[in-house]
C-alpha positions as CSV (number, residue, x, y, z in Angstrom):
1,X,-16.4,25.8,-3.3
2,X,-17.2,23.5,-6.0
3,X,-14.3,23.0,-8.4
4,X,-15.0,21.7,-11.9
5,X,-12.8,21.0,-14.9
6,X,-13.3,19.4,-18.2
7,X,-11.3,16.6,-19.7
8,X,-11.5,16.7,-23.5
9,X,-11.8,13.0,-24.4
10,X,-13.8,11.8,-27.3
11,X,-16.6,10.8,-27.2
12,X,-16.6,11.4,-23.5
13,X,-16.8,14.8,-21.9
14,X,-16.0,14.4,-18.2
15,X,-16.8,17.0,-15.6
16,X,-15.4,16.2,-12.2
17,X,-16.8,18.0,-9.2
18,X,-15.3,18.0,-5.7
19,X,-17.5,18.3,-2.6
20,X,-17.0,17.7,1.1
21,X,-20.1,15.5,1.5
22,X,-20.4,12.1,3.1
23,X,-22.1,9.2,1.4
24,X,-23.7,6.0,2.4
25,X,-21.9,2.8,1.3
26,X,-23.1,-0.7,0.9
27,X,-20.6,-3.5,0.9
28,X,-21.2,-6.9,-0.7
29,X,-18.9,-10.0,-1.0
30,X,-18.5,-12.3,-4.0
31,X,-16.1,-15.2,-4.4
32,X,-15.5,-16.1,-8.0
33,X,-14.6,-19.8,-7.9
34,X,-12.5,-21.4,-10.6
35,X,-11.2,-25.0,-10.9
36,X,-7.7,-24.0,-9.7
37,X,-8.5,-21.2,-7.3
38,X,-10.9,-18.5,-6.2
39,X,-10.8,-14.8,-6.7
40,X,-12.3,-13.0,-3.7
41,X,-14.0,-9.6,-4.0
42,X,-15.6,-7.0,-1.8
43,X,-17.5,-4.3,-3.6
44,X,-18.5,-1.0,-2.0
45,X,-21.1,1.1,-3.7
46,X,-22.8,4.4,-3.1
47,X,-25.1,6.4,-5.3
48,X,-22.4,7.2,-7.9
49,X,-19.2,5.2,-7.3
50,X,-18.1,1.6,-7.1
51,X,-14.9,0.5,-5.3
52,X,-13.7,-3.1,-6.0
53,X,-11.3,-4.8,-3.5
54,X,-9.9,-7.9,-5.2
55,X,-7.6,-10.4,-3.6
56,X,-6.4,-13.9,-4.2
57,X,-4.0,-16.3,-2.5
58,X,-3.9,-20.1,-2.7
59,X,-1.5,-23.0,-3.6
60,X,-1.6,-22.0,-7.2
61,X,-1.9,-18.2,-7.1
62,X,0.7,-16.6,-4.9
63,X,2.1,-14.5,-3.3
64,X,-1.0,-12.7,-1.9
65,X,-2.0,-9.5,-3.5
66,X,-4.7,-6.8,-3.2
67,X,-5.9,-4.6,-6.0
68,X,-8.3,-1.7,-5.3
69,X,-10.2,-0.5,-8.4
70,X,-12.4,2.5,-8.7
71,X,-15.2,2.9,-11.2
72,X,-17.7,5.8,-11.6
73,X,-20.2,3.4,-13.3
74,X,-22.8,1.6,-11.1
75,X,-22.8,-1.5,-13.2
76,X,-19.0,-2.0,-13.0
77,X,-18.2,-5.6,-12.1
78,X,-15.2,-8.0,-11.7
79,X,-14.9,-10.9,-14.2
80,X,-12.6,-13.9,-14.2
81,X,-12.0,-16.1,-17.3
82,X,-11.6,-19.3,-15.3
83,X,-10.3,-21.2,-18.3
84,X,-7.4,-18.8,-18.7
85,X,-7.0,-18.2,-15.0
86,X,-6.3,-21.9,-14.4
87,X,-3.5,-22.2,-17.0
88,X,0.0,-20.9,-16.8
89,X,0.1,-20.0,-20.4
90,X,-3.0,-17.9,-20.4
91,X,-3.0,-16.7,-16.8
92,X,-2.1,-13.1,-17.6
93,X,-5.1,-10.7,-18.2
94,X,-7.6,-13.3,-17.0
95,X,-9.1,-11.0,-14.4
96,X,-10.9,-7.8,-15.7
97,X,-13.0,-5.0,-14.3
98,X,-15.6,-3.4,-16.5
99,X,-15.2,0.4,-16.6
100,X,-12.3,0.4,-14.1
101,X,-11.2,4.0,-13.7
102,X,-8.1,3.8,-11.5
103,X,-6.3,1.1,-9.5
104,X,-3.9,0.8,-6.7
105,X,-2.6,-2.1,-4.5
106,X,0.1,-4.1,-2.9
107,X,1.7,-7.6,-3.0
108,X,3.2,-9.4,0.0
109,X,6.4,-10.3,-1.6
110,X,8.3,-11.9,1.3
111,X,9.2,-11.8,5.0
112,X,12.9,-11.1,5.2
113,X,14.7,-12.6,8.1
114,X,18.0,-10.9,9.1
115,X,20.3,-11.0,12.1
116,X,20.2,-7.7,14.0
117,X,23.4,-8.2,16.0
118,X,23.9,-4.5,16.6
119,X,20.2,-4.0,17.6
120,X,19.6,-1.1,15.2
121,X,16.2,-2.4,14.1
122,X,16.8,-1.7,10.5
123,X,16.9,-4.2,7.6
124,X,20.2,-3.9,5.7
125,X,20.1,-2.0,2.5
126,X,21.0,-5.1,0.5
127,X,19.7,-8.0,2.7
128,X,20.3,-11.6,1.8
129,X,16.7,-12.8,2.2
130,X,16.0,-16.4,1.3
131,X,13.2,-17.5,3.7
132,X,9.5,-17.0,3.9
133,X,8.9,-15.8,0.4
134,X,5.2,-15.4,-0.2
135,X,5.5,-17.7,-3.2
136,X,7.0,-20.4,-1.0
137,X,4.0,-20.8,1.2
138,X,0.8,-22.7,0.9
139,X,-1.9,-20.1,1.1
140,X,-5.6,-20.8,1.9
141,X,-8.6,-18.7,2.8
142,X,-9.8,-19.3,6.3
143,X,-12.5,-16.7,6.6
144,X,-14.5,-14.6,4.1
145,X,-17.7,-12.6,4.9
146,X,-19.2,-10.5,7.6
147,X,-17.1,-10.1,10.7
148,X,-19.9,-8.0,12.2
149,X,-22.9,-6.1,10.9
150,X,-20.8,-3.3,9.2
151,X,-17.4,-5.0,8.8
152,X,-16.4,-7.4,6.0
153,X,-13.2,-9.4,6.3
154,X,-11.1,-12.0,4.4
155,X,-8.3,-13.9,6.2
156,X,-5.6,-15.9,4.4
157,X,-3.2,-18.3,6.1
158,X,0.2,-19.1,4.8
159,X,1.9,-22.3,5.9
160,X,4.8,-24.5,4.9
161,X,5.0,-26.1,1.4
162,X,6.5,-29.5,1.0
163,X,9.5,-28.2,-0.9
164,X,10.1,-25.2,1.4
165,X,12.5,-24.7,4.3
166,X,10.1,-22.3,5.9
167,X,8.7,-23.8,9.0
168,X,6.5,-22.8,12.0
169,X,6.2,-23.7,15.6
170,X,3.1,-25.7,16.8
171,X,1.5,-25.5,13.3
172,X,1.1,-21.7,13.4
173,X,1.2,-19.6,10.3
174,X,1.4,-16.2,8.7
175,X,-2.0,-14.5,8.6
176,X,-3.0,-11.8,6.2
177,X,-6.3,-10.0,6.9
178,X,-8.3,-7.5,4.8
179,X,-11.2,-5.5,6.3
180,X,-13.6,-3.2,4.6
181,X,-16.2,-1.1,6.5
182,X,-19.7,0.2,5.7
183,X,-19.4,3.1,8.2
184,X,-16.3,5.0,9.2
185,X,-14.5,3.4,12.1
186,X,-14.5,5.0,15.6
187,X,-11.4,6.3,17.3
188,X,-8.4,4.1,16.5
189,X,-7.3,1.3,18.8
190,X,-4.0,2.0,20.8
191,X,-1.8,0.1,18.3
192,X,-3.4,1.2,15.0
193,X,-3.1,5.0,15.1
194,X,-5.6,5.3,12.3
195,X,-9.2,5.3,11.3
196,X,-10.7,3.6,8.2
197,X,-13.1,5.5,5.9
198,X,-16.2,3.6,4.9
199,X,-16.2,2.1,1.4
200,X,-13.1,3.9,0.3
201,X,-10.4,2.1,2.2
202,X,-9.2,-1.3,3.3
203,X,-7.4,-2.2,6.5
204,X,-4.6,-4.7,6.0
205,X,-3.1,-6.7,8.9
206,X,0.0,-8.9,8.6
207,X,0.6,-11.3,11.6
208,X,3.7,-13.5,12.0
209,X,2.7,-16.3,14.4
210,X,5.6,-18.5,15.6
211,X,7.9,-18.5,12.7
212,X,11.1,-20.6,13.3
213,X,14.4,-18.7,13.4
214,X,17.9,-19.9,12.7
215,X,19.9,-16.7,13.2
216,X,21.0,-14.9,16.4
217,X,18.9,-11.9,17.2
218,X,16.6,-12.6,14.3
219,X,14.1,-10.0,13.1
220,X,11.6,-10.2,10.3
221,X,10.9,-7.4,7.9
222,X,7.8,-7.5,5.7
223,X,8.6,-6.7,2.1
224,X,5.8,-5.2,0.0
225,X,5.4,-4.3,-3.6
226,X,3.4,-1.1,-3.6
227,X,1.9,0.0,-6.9
228,X,-0.5,2.3,-8.8
229,X,-1.9,2.0,-12.3
230,X,0.1,5.0,-13.4
231,X,3.6,4.4,-14.7
232,X,6.8,5.5,-12.9
233,X,10.4,6.1,-14.2
234,X,13.2,4.3,-12.4
235,X,14.6,7.6,-11.0
236,X,11.3,8.6,-9.5
237,X,9.3,7.6,-6.4
238,X,6.0,7.9,-4.7
239,X,5.6,11.1,-2.6
240,X,6.0,10.4,1.1
241,X,4.4,12.6,3.8
242,X,4.7,12.4,7.6
243,X,2.7,13.6,10.6
244,X,3.3,13.6,14.3
245,X,0.7,11.7,16.2
246,X,0.3,11.3,20.0
247,X,-0.2,7.7,21.1
248,X,0.9,5.0,23.6
249,X,4.4,5.2,22.2
250,X,4.5,9.0,22.7
251,X,4.6,11.5,19.9
252,X,5.3,9.2,16.9
253,X,5.8,10.0,13.3
254,X,3.2,8.3,11.1
255,X,4.0,8.0,7.4
256,X,1.7,8.3,4.4
257,X,2.6,7.3,0.8
258,X,0.7,9.2,-1.9
259,X,0.1,6.6,-4.7
260,X,-1.0,9.1,-7.4
261,X,1.8,11.5,-7.0
262,X,5.5,11.3,-7.8
263,X,8.6,13.1,-6.3
264,X,9.9,14.2,-9.7
265,X,6.9,14.3,-12.1
266,X,4.3,15.4,-9.5
267,X,0.6,14.6,-9.8
268,X,-0.1,12.0,-12.4
269,X,-3.4,11.8,-14.2
270,X,-5.1,14.6,-12.2
271,X,-8.5,13.3,-13.3
272,X,-8.2,10.1,-11.2
273,X,-9.2,10.0,-7.6
274,X,-6.3,10.3,-5.1
275,X,-5.0,7.3,-3.1
276,X,-2.6,6.8,-0.3
277,X,-1.3,4.2,2.2
278,X,-1.2,5.0,5.9
279,X,1.5,3.0,7.7
280,X,0.9,2.5,11.4
281,X,3.9,3.4,13.5
282,X,3.2,0.6,16.0
283,X,3.1,-3.2,15.9
284,X,1.8,-5.6,18.6
285,X,3.5,-8.7,20.1
286,X,0.3,-10.5,21.3
287,X,-2.7,-11.7,19.4
288,X,-5.1,-11.1,22.2
289,X,-5.6,-7.9,24.4
290,X,-2.7,-5.5,24.2
291,X,-1.0,-3.6,27.1
292,X,0.4,-0.5,25.3
293,X,3.2,-0.1,27.8
294,X,4.6,-3.6,27.2
295,X,3.1,-5.1,24.1
296,X,3.7,-2.4,21.4
297,X,6.8,-2.0,19.3
298,X,7.9,0.7,16.8
299,X,7.5,0.4,13.1
300,X,9.5,2.4,10.6
301,X,9.9,2.3,6.8
302,X,13.1,0.8,5.4
303,X,14.4,1.4,1.9
304,X,12.1,1.7,-1.0
305,X,13.6,0.6,-4.3
306,X,12.7,-0.3,-7.9
307,X,12.0,-4.0,-8.5
308,X,14.9,-6.1,-9.8
309,X,12.6,-7.8,-12.3
310,X,15.0,-10.3,-13.8
311,X,16.0,-11.9,-10.5
312,X,12.6,-11.9,-8.8
313,X,9.9,-12.0,-11.4
314,X,9.5,-15.8,-11.3
315,X,8.6,-15.5,-7.6
316,X,5.4,-13.5,-8.3
317,X,4.6,-14.4,-11.9
318,X,1.6,-16.4,-10.7
319,X,0.2,-13.7,-8.5
320,X,-3.0,-11.8,-8.9
321,X,-1.1,-8.7,-10.2
322,X,-0.3,-10.5,-13.4
323,X,-3.8,-11.9,-13.8
324,X,-5.1,-8.4,-13.7
325,X,-2.4,-6.2,-15.3
326,X,-0.7,-8.8,-17.5
327,X,2.6,-7.8,-19.0
328,X,2.1,-4.2,-17.8
329,X,3.4,-5.3,-14.4
330,X,6.8,-6.1,-15.9
331,X,9.4,-3.8,-14.6
332,X,11.6,-3.6,-17.6
333,X,13.8,-0.7,-16.5
334,X,14.2,0.9,-19.9
335,X,14.5,4.7,-20.4
336,X,10.8,5.0,-21.0
337,X,8.1,2.5,-20.0
338,X,4.9,4.6,-19.9
339,X,2.6,1.6,-20.2
340,X,4.1,-0.2,-17.1
341,X,2.5,-0.2,-13.7
342,X,4.4,2.0,-11.2
343,X,5.8,-0.3,-8.6
344,X,8.3,0.0,-5.7
345,X,9.6,-2.6,-3.3
346,X,9.2,-1.4,0.3
347,X,11.0,-2.9,3.4
348,X,9.3,-2.5,6.8
349,X,11.2,-2.4,10.1
350,X,9.4,-4.0,13.0
351,X,10.7,-3.7,16.5
352,X,12.2,-1.5,19.2
353,X,15.8,-1.4,20.4
354,X,16.3,-3.7,23.3
355,X,13.1,-5.7,22.8
356,X,14.9,-9.0,22.3
357,X,14.0,-9.4,18.6
358,X,11.3,-11.6,17.2
359,X,12.1,-14.6,19.4
360,X,11.2,-12.6,22.6
361,X,7.5,-13.1,21.8
362,X,7.4,-15.3,18.6
363,X,4.5,-13.1,17.4
364,X,4.3,-9.8,15.6
365,X,1.3,-8.1,14.0
366,X,1.2,-4.9,12.1
367,X,-1.5,-3.0,10.1
368,X,-1.8,-0.3,7.5
369,X,-4.6,1.3,5.5
370,X,-4.8,1.5,1.7
371,X,-7.5,3.3,-0.2
372,X,-8.9,6.3,-1.9
373,X,-8.7,9.8,-0.5
374,X,-6.1,12.2,0.9
375,X,-4.1,11.8,4.1
376,X,-5.7,13.4,7.1
377,X,-3.9,16.1,9.0
378,X,-2.7,15.0,12.5
379,X,-5.1,15.5,15.4
380,X,-8.0,16.1,13.0
381,X,-11.4,15.0,14.5
382,X,-13.1,14.5,11.2
383,X,-12.9,11.2,9.2
384,X,-10.7,10.7,6.2
385,X,-13.4,9.5,4.0
386,X,-16.3,11.1,2.6
387,X,-17.4,10.1,-0.8
388,X,-16.4,10.0,-4.4
389,X,-19.0,11.1,-7.0
390,X,-18.5,11.7,-10.6
391,X,-20.7,13.6,-13.0
392,X,-20.1,13.1,-16.7
393,X,-21.6,14.1,-20.0
394,X,-21.4,12.1,-23.2
395,X,-20.9,14.2,-26.4
396,X,-20.9,13.4,-30.1
397,X,-23.9,11.8,-31.8
398,X,-25.4,10.5,-28.5
399,X,-27.9,12.7,-26.9
400,X,-27.9,10.9,-23.6
401,X,-25.9,12.2,-20.7
402,X,-24.4,10.1,-17.9
403,X,-23.5,11.4,-14.5
404,X,-20.0,10.8,-13.1
405,X,-18.3,12.6,-10.2
406,X,-15.9,12.7,-7.3
407,X,-16.6,13.4,-3.6
408,X,-14.0,13.1,-1.0
409,X,-13.0,14.9,2.2
410,X,-9.4,16.3,2.4
411,X,-9.2,17.1,6.1
412,X,-6.2,19.4,6.0
413,X,-7.1,22.2,8.3
414,X,-4.1,21.6,10.4
415,X,-1.8,20.5,7.6
416,X,0.7,23.3,7.8
417,X,1.5,22.7,11.5
418,X,1.4,18.9,11.5
419,X,2.0,17.4,8.1
420,X,4.5,18.1,5.3
421,X,5.8,16.8,2.1
422,X,8.8,14.4,2.6
423,X,11.7,16.8,1.9
424,X,14.6,15.8,4.3
425,X,16.5,18.7,5.6
426,X,20.3,18.7,5.2
427,X,21.3,19.0,8.9
428,X,23.8,17.3,11.1
429,X,22.4,14.1,12.7
430,X,23.7,12.7,16.0
431,X,25.3,9.2,15.6
432,X,23.2,8.1,18.6
433,X,19.9,9.1,16.9
434,X,17.6,6.2,16.1
435,X,17.3,5.8,12.3
436,X,13.5,6.3,12.1
437,X,13.4,8.8,9.2
438,X,12.4,6.1,6.8
439,X,14.5,7.4,3.9
440,X,13.9,5.9,0.5
441,X,16.1,5.7,-2.5
442,X,19.5,7.3,-1.9
443,X,19.2,10.1,-4.4
444,X,16.4,11.7,-2.3
445,X,18.9,12.7,0.4
446,X,21.9,13.4,-1.7
447,X,20.3,15.6,-4.2
448,X,18.1,17.9,-2.0
449,X,18.6,21.6,-2.3
450,X,20.1,23.5,0.6
451,X,17.3,26.1,0.6
452,X,15.2,23.6,2.4
453,X,17.2,24.3,5.6
454,X,15.7,27.7,5.8
455,X,12.1,26.5,5.6
456,X,9.9,25.6,8.5
457,X,7.8,22.5,8.7
458,X,4.9,22.6,6.3
459,X,6.1,25.7,4.5
460,X,5.4,25.8,0.8
461,X,8.1,26.2,-1.8
462,X,8.4,26.5,-5.5
463,X,11.9,25.1,-5.4
464,X,12.2,21.6,-7.0
465,X,12.9,18.7,-4.6
466,X,15.9,17.5,-6.6
467,X,18.8,19.8,-7.5
468,X,19.8,17.7,-10.5
469,X,18.5,14.8,-12.5
470,X,18.5,11.8,-10.2
471,X,20.6,8.8,-11.2
472,X,19.1,5.9,-12.9
473,X,18.3,2.6,-11.2
474,X,21.3,1.0,-12.9
475,X,23.7,3.7,-11.6
476,X,22.3,3.3,-8.1
477,X,22.9,-0.5,-8.3
478,X,26.4,0.0,-9.6
479,X,27.2,2.4,-6.8
480,X,25.8,0.0,-4.2
481,X,27.9,-2.9,-5.6
482,X,31.1,-0.9,-5.9
């Protein structure tokens, strides 16, 4: 059934219609070259929507970042003020998108090396990470364009800077790859566990190729800044969902992060299209062909925390996120910061117990999908994507009307049996159990209500997730340091 609702904005009267209809997408590439760097863009268009995929990483602008911007206007475009983009004093707000409607993205903050002496494959809650910061590496674009007739890719390589202690074996590097498709991808490869919707989503792959290690039983944990244009309070978080998926590692829990929904405040800006990240539960230890029985490793989510802005801001102040969002990306941690971009720092655990750590292969590659739409239910045969279409009407003195709209496919026919909101149950846990739950900020486990114990997976509830007001970021930090 078509659902419509009206947003009373003056002079714009917006009517949003939801349909389960596919759309044809056309992808184009456009590098915007400036004297001190290049902003790379893929733009996906159908009859009524435009999706911009914007990324940049070089010796001046780093760490690497991706911003996905949706617009219902066919003439929407990305612009860069090269004069401002090339100067530190005017860098912020130098990248703009005309008629941008919603935006989401991530930043590769660092690769945290830690010594996993106990072989638990979990980055410590407060790790002492000093190596392989994204801002410490010399990034350059090594490929940009058509990888095949329907797939567009951009690949960036991060290597040693002259003043950095981060080194590589045999001149290898960190590779960051972005791929956008014009048609929905076929069945997923053994290690990916996901499909990519045409036009709406981008596949991101992070490869660690022969990084040097100095600690016994070293592992590397990618650390990402995940964000949405909508603000987020310090005691809130993105909603996390999980689904059981059959694959080469057995029945594995795959995790989805809903970027337009919060644990405490719920759905934010309902008129904007939904967005999510699908984290693959498997990584690979070889760059070429993979034998699932021997070359795949587990991937779980580590802690997810607010950004400690004062201590880390200088490490990403010259990243694309500030060129686009400006001071709105500041995480000021005041009681109210409605105008700030909602950001969380996410740690990723790569590896399986007993695999020998990173040095066993000197290679690790892992992928995830970020884009518009809603998470698919497990075992669904349909594709995530369909299309977004907006139909709008201008009111006031103008007599003209302009069509806007949203189309996207929700694929939740098996949701109640396979997918559920992340609401951890308060049950005894064996000490021998592998910590793969991917818990986030500590208040989510401590403050859950006991009635969740009586509920089955996927059951609905009107009970709030939190029994009491969660503690502030400052109180969490004070408790951790006690």
